[in-house]
N, C-alpha and C positions, 0 to 999 in steps of 0.2 A: 560692571560687566555691560558690554555694549549689546544692542538689541540683536545682532547677528549671532554672537555667542550664546545669549540667553535662549533664542529660538533653536539653535543647534542642540543645546542641552536638553530642552523640552522635547524636541524632535527625536533625539537619540533615545530618551526614556520611553517615549511611545513606541518607537521602532523595536526596542528591546522587549517590550511587553507583547507586541504582536509576534515577534520572533519566538518568544517563549511559548505563547499560545500555539504557534505552528509546530513547534517541537513536541509539546504535550499531545496535540492532536495526532501527530504522526505516530507517537508511541501508542495511543489508543487504537489507531487504525491497525497497526501491526498485532497488537494484542488480540483484538477481535478476529482478525483474519487468521492468525495463527491457531486460535482456539478452533475455529470451524474447519480449517485445513486438517488439523489434528484428529478431529472427530471423523472426517471423511477417511483418512488413512487408517484409523483404527477400525472403522466398519469394514473397509476392504480387507484388512488383515484378518479380522474375525470371520469373514466370509469364506476364507480358505480352510476353515475348520468345519467343514460341512457336516461331518459325522456327529458334531456336538450341537448343531443348531436346529431349531424348530422352524426357522424362517427360510424359505427358499434362497439359494445362493444369488440368483438373479435379482431378487428384491433387495437384498443387502447391497449388491454391487451398484444397482441403479440408485439406491439411496446415497451411496458413497459419491457417485458422480454428481448427483443433484446438490448434495452439501458442499462439494468442492466448488461448483459454479455459483452457488449461493454466496459462499465466502469470497469468491472472485468479485461478484457484483457489488458486495458490501465494500470491498477494498476499493473498487472503482468509485463508488459513491463517496466514501470517506476521502478519496484522493481528489475529488472535485473541490471539496472545501480546502484541502491543503493547498491545492493549486491556486485558489482564490487568495489565500493568505500570502502565498509567495509573490503573486502578482501585486498585491497591495504593498508588500515590502519593496518591491521594485519601484512602485509609484513613490513611495516615501523616499527612496534612495535618489530618485531623479529630481526631488524637490531640493530647494536650497536650505531647508531646515534640518537636514540630517547629515551627519558626517560619516555614518557607518555605510558600508557597501557590501554587506555579506552576500546577498542574493546575486548581485552582479559578478562577484568573484567566484561564487560557487558555479554559476552557469558557464563562465569562461573556463573554469577548471574542468568541468564535466564535458564541455565541447571538445577539449583537447584529448580527452580519454576515448571518446567516440565508442562507448559501449552501449549494449542494449539495455533498455530501461527495465526496471523491475516489473512494471505492469505488463510489458511484452513477455518477459520471462515467465511470469505467472500464467499468462494466456497461452504461450507455447507448451508449457508443462501441462496445463489443463487439457489441451487438445490431445497431447500424447498419452496422458493419463486416461482420458475417455477412450481413445482408440485402443490402448492396451487392455482396458477392462473389456471392451466389446470383443476384441480379438480373443481374449481368454474364454469367451462363451463358446467359440468355435473350436478352439484347440486344446482345451483342458477338459 
């Protein structure tokens, strides 16, 4: 086996290990965020059962808002590490030691789709969620 083929094989193995780490981290990011988003929605749902609660409705709903934004900030923080790993994969792809080009192809594919990012969707939903809860204080 020549040096180039040997380097490519070693590079591909390292690339796949980083890629697997990125996939596992993304899964953990979603698990943690979904847990806290669910808690936020559950608290909001329970707040509408005012006759059965000993805690003021506004306290429950403010808690729901705070937990949502806490989950969002955790998602962003986890996303920073995911972004780092993806950039590292891109750096590996641009080297001569890797034959795989997963990140480059994913980016090209997503650019063609031109859709809004998940982070933006969570941010916009969070704003609407907060406005909706605050509006309910005045109209319900």
